[in-house]
N, C-alpha and C positions, 0 to 999 in steps of 0.2 A: 504494500500499500505505500502510496506516495502523495503528498500533499505539495503540489508544485509551488504555491505561494500562498501567502496568508490571505489573499483575497482573489486568488486567480483560480485557474482550473484544477482539478485533482483527478487522479487516476487510481482506480482500485482494481487490483488484480486479485481474482478469487477462484481457485479450482473447485469443480463441482464433480460428483461422482459419475454422472452421466450426462449425455447431450439433452436428454428430455428434462432433466432437472435443471440444466443449465438454461433452457429456453424458458421454462416456468418462472425461475428466479428473476430472470431478466425482465421478463414480462411484468412481474410485480413491482419491481424497482422502477421501471418505466411508468406503470400505472400509479404509483404512489408519489411520482414526481422526485425521486431521490437521485435518479441518473436519467439524462435525457438521451444517453447512448450507451448501448452494451454491445460489444464485439465478442462474439462466440467464436473461440479460436480452433476448436476442434481438439482431437485426442493429444493430451500432454502427460508425458511420462513423469513420475514425481519419485524422488529418493528421499526416505523419511528415516530419521533417528527415532526408533522405537523399542521401547523395553529394553534398553542396553544394547541393541542391537540396529541393523541396517535393514530396511525393507523397501520394496518398490511397488508402486501402484500406477495405474493408468485413470486419468480422469478427463474432464473437459475444461479447459480454460475460459475464463471470462474476463474481459476488461470493462470496467464500469467507468464511463467518463462523467464526472460531476464537477462541482465547483466548492470553493471553501465554505461557503455558507451551508451546503448539504453535506459535506464531507464526514463529519462525525455521526450525523444521523444515519448516512449510507452505511457506514461501517458497522454501527451497532445493530442495524436492521439484518444484515446478512447472515449472521449466525441463527437469527429467528427463522430464516427461510431455507437455509441449507441443512439438508439431513446429515 
């Protein structure tokens, strides 16, 4: 997650477990006015530090474009929407 400037645009990157989930979450974020644009990137491999070891997973990446006024609300909303 990146806040580009205190009063400028912001970009939030969030992995989703599947493309269908990515589309549903993106639609909700747009409908709620938290992000005017969401780019669904497709399959994204992830490397994870997990339980003292390393794991790998595949998911669907989403970039949410927002602005400073909505940034904190957008970030707070994503865990509520993402399974």
